[in-house]
C-alpha positions in Angstrom: 3.9 42.0 -189.2 0.1 42.2 -189.3 -2.4 41.9 -192.2 -2.8 45.7 -192.1 0.9 46.0 -192.9 0.5 43.5 -195.8 -2.5 45.4 -197.1 -0.7 48.8 -197.0 2.1 47.4 -199.1 -0.3 45.8 -201.6 -2.4 48.9 -202.0 0.8 51.1 -202.4 2.3 48.6 -205.0 -1.0 48.6 -207.0 -1.3 52.4 -207.0 2.3 53.0 -208.0 2.0 50.5 -210.8 -1.2 52.2 -211.9 0.8 55.1 -213.2 2.6 52.8 -215.7 -0.8 51.1 -216.5 -2.5 54.4 -217.4 0.3 55.8 -219.5 0.2 53.1 -222.1 -3.5 52.1 -221.8 -4.8 51.3 -225.4 -1.4 51.9 -226.9 1.3 49.5 -225.7 4.4 49.5 -227.9 5.3 45.8 -227.9 2.6 43.1 -228.1 3.7 39.5 -228.4 2.1 36.0 -228.3 2.7 33.7 -225.4 3.2 29.9 -225.6 2.4 30.0 -229.3 -1.2 30.8 -228.6 -2.5 33.8 -230.6 -5.3 34.3 -228.0 -2.7 34.7 -225.2 -1.0 38.1 -225.5 1.6 39.9 -223.4 2.9 43.5 -223.5 6.0 45.3 -222.2 3.5 46.8 -219.6 2.6 43.4 -218.1 6.3 42.7 -217.6 7.2 46.2 -216.2 4.3 46.2 -213.7 5.1 42.7 -212.4 8.7 43.7 -212.0 7.8 46.8 -210.1 5.3 45.0 -207.8 7.9 42.2 -207.1 10.5 44.9 -206.0 7.9 46.6 -203.8 6.9 43.4 -202.0 10.4 42.1 -201.5 11.6 45.5 -200.2 9.2 45.1 -197.3 9.0 41.3 -197.0 12.2 39.7 -198.3 11.4 36.2 -197.1 7.9 36.0 -198.7 7.4 33.9 -201.9 6.0 35.4 -205.1 4.2 33.8 -208.1 3.5 36.0 -211.1 1.9 35.4 -214.5 4.9 36.7 -216.4 7.9 35.5 -214.4 6.6 32.4 -212.7 7.3 31.5 -209.1 9.3 29.6 -206.5 8.8 26.2 -204.9 6.4 26.5 -202.0 6.4 25.0 -198.5 3.4 24.6 -196.3 3.9 27.6 -194.1 5.0 30.1 -196.8 3.3 33.4 -197.3 3.0 33.7 -201.1 2.1 36.8 -203.1 0.3 36.0 -206.4 0.4 38.7 -209.0 -1.4 39.3 -212.3 0.1 42.6 -213.6 -2.6 43.1 -216.2 -5.7 41.0 -216.0 -7.6 41.5 -219.2 -4.5 42.2 -221.4 -6.5 42.1 -224.7 -8.9 44.7 -223.3 -5.9 46.8 -222.2 -4.4 46.6 -225.7 -7.7 47.5 -227.3 -8.4 50.4 -224.9 -11.4 48.7 -223.3 -11.4 49.7 -219.6 -12.2 46.2 -218.2 -8.6 45.4 -217.1 -6.8 45.7 -213.8 -3.8 44.9 -211.6 -4.4 42.0 -209.2 -2.4 41.3 -206.1 -3.3 38.4 -203.7 -1.6 37.1 -200.6 -2.2 33.4 -199.5 -1.1 31.5 -196.4 -1.5 27.8 -195.5 -5.2 28.4 -195.0 -5.7 29.9 -198.5 -6.5 33.5 -199.6 -5.5 36.0 -196.9 -5.9 39.3 -198.7 -6.6 40.7 -202.1 -6.2 44.1 -203.9 -7.5 44.6 -207.4 -7.0 48.0 -209.0 -8.5 49.4 -212.2 -6.5 52.6 -212.7 -8.6 53.6 -215.8 -11.9 53.6 -213.8 -10.2 54.5 -210.5 -11.7 51.4 -208.8 -9.7 49.9 -206.0 -11.2 46.7 -204.5 -9.7 45.2 -201.3 -10.3 42.6 -198.7 -8.6 41.0 -195.7 -9.7 37.7 -194.3 -12.4 38.3 -191.6 -12.5 42.1 -192.2 -14.9 42.5 -195.1 -14.5 43.7 -198.6 -14.3 47.3 -199.9 -14.4 49.5 -203.0 -12.5 52.7 -202.7 -12.7 52.4 -198.9 -16.5 51.8 -198.8 -17.8 48.4 -197.7 -19.4 46.2 -200.4 -21.7 43.2 -200.3 -23.1 40.8 -202.8 -26.6 41.1 -204.3 -29.6 39.8 -202.4 -31.2 38.1 -205.4 -32.6 34.6 -204.9 -34.4 33.9 -208.2 -32.2 32.3 -210.8 -34.4 33.6 -213.5 -33.3 37.1 -212.5 -29.6 36.2 -212.4 -27.3 38.8 -214.2 -23.7 37.9 -214.4 -20.6 37.0 -216.4 -19.0 34.1 -218.2 -15.4 33.9 -219.1 -13.6 31.0 -220.9 -10.0 32.0 -221.2 -8.5 29.1 -223.3 -11.5 26.9 -222.5 -13.2 27.3 -225.9 -14.5 23.7 -226.0 -16.0 24.1 -222.5 -17.6 27.4 -223.5 -19.0 26.0 -226.7 -20.7 23.2 -224.7 -22.0 25.2 -221.7 -22.6 28.8 -222.8 -25.4 28.3 -225.2 -27.4 26.3 -222.6 -26.8 28.8 -219.8 -28.0 31.6 -222.1 -31.4 29.9 -222.1 -31.6 29.4 -218.3 -30.2 32.6 -216.8 -31.5 36.2 -217.3 -28.5 37.9 -218.8 -24.8 37.0 -219.3 -21.9 39.3 -220.1 -18.4 38.5 -221.1 -16.0 41.3 -219.9 -12.6 39.6 -220.5 -11.3 40.1 -216.9 -11.9 37.3 -214.4 -10.5 39.4 -211.5 -12.9 42.3 -212.2 -15.8 39.9 -212.7 -15.3 38.5 -209.2 -15.2 42.1 -207.8 -18.4 42.9 -209.6 -20.1 39.9 -208.0 -18.7 41.1 -204.6 -20.1 44.6 -205.2 -23.6 43.3 -206.2 -23.2 44.5 -209.8 -23.2 40.9 -211.1 -25.0 38.0 -209.3 -22.6 35.3 -210.6 -19.4 34.7 -212.5 -18.7 31.4 -214.3 -15.1 30.8 -215.5 -13.5 28.1 -217.5 -9.8 27.4 -218.1 -8.2 29.8 -215.6 -4.9 30.2 -213.7 -4.4 31.0 -210.0 -3.1 34.5 -210.6 -6.4 35.4 -212.3 -8.5 34.7 -209.2 -6.0 34.8 -206.3 -7.1 38.3 -205.1 -10.7 38.1 -206.3 -11.5 35.0 -204.3 -11.1 36.7 -200.9 -12.8 39.9 -202.1 -15.8 37.9 -203.1 -16.1 35.7 -200.0 -15.5 38.6 -197.7 -18.5 40.4 -199.4 -20.7 37.4 -198.6 -20.3 35.4 -201.9 -19.4 31.8 -202.5 -16.9 30.2 -204.8 -16.2 26.6 -205.8 -14.8 24.7 -208.7 -17.3 23.2 -211.2 -17.3 20.0 -209.2 -18.2 21.8 -205.9 -14.6 21.6 -204.6 -12.6 24.1 -202.7 -10.6 26.8 -204.6 -6.9 26.3 -204.6 -3.7 26.7 -206.6 -4.6 24.0 -209.0 -8.2 25.3 -209.7 -8.9 25.6 -213.4 -12.6 26.5 -213.5 -15.0 27.9 -211.0 -18.5 29.1 -210.1 -18.8 32.3 -208.1 -22.1 33.7 -206.9 -23.9 35.8 -204.3 -24.4 32.5 -202.5 -28.2 32.5 -202.7 -28.3 30.4 -205.8 -24.9 28.8 -205.8 -26.4 25.4 -205.3 -28.8 25.9 -208.2 -25.9 26.9 -210.5 -24.0 23.9 -209.3 -26.9 21.6 -210.1 -27.1 23.1 -213.7 -23.4 22.3 -214.2 -23.8 18.7 -213.0 -26.4 18.2 -215.8 -24.2 19.9 -218.3 
């Protein structure tokens, strides 16, 4: 099997699930709280999409491993190929009918992110990337913004469950950076940096399925991504800085002071 085969299956799985996604957008029937956290919601659509994507992947690659937000994962070994699924990234937006939400499918190998597909069925945006082959939006190549001046930096900040971190850092960043948005979808924010819409994305308190696909899309578009300490992105990453690369060091220096 080649990466092209993997990509075809990921794109097909995302598009097929997009039909379920669109049918209940803004009107899911069953909304419940996860892990006793009223800020962490799940719907029947999250579960239905993850179930469908899992079936799609295992039909073609029965020996691959899978990790998903709703149904967890298996124990991994060094040489495993592992698919990482977020069936609805931006669930609250999805429930409210705000079109900043998407399906995220990543594939990692022992070197890290190998490919990513992120699909927003509402806006018909399909982002994709394969290691070493560039990043694309609906089949057209994308690249990060060329900006170099931090005072012109336009981007996003997401905090997930990291409210204390956000309360400490966000007010200070607002004074330093040009403009900051909060969209509620880490996966899409990474894609928007990749496409040059945003110049950066800062994220606190995150899980691997939120960034597994977006990481490769960003880096293949010329961007850079590290955790808040400057470390490499991996399964255990809980916060990150993503940028167009030009002012990544400047952002990192700000965070060292914060």
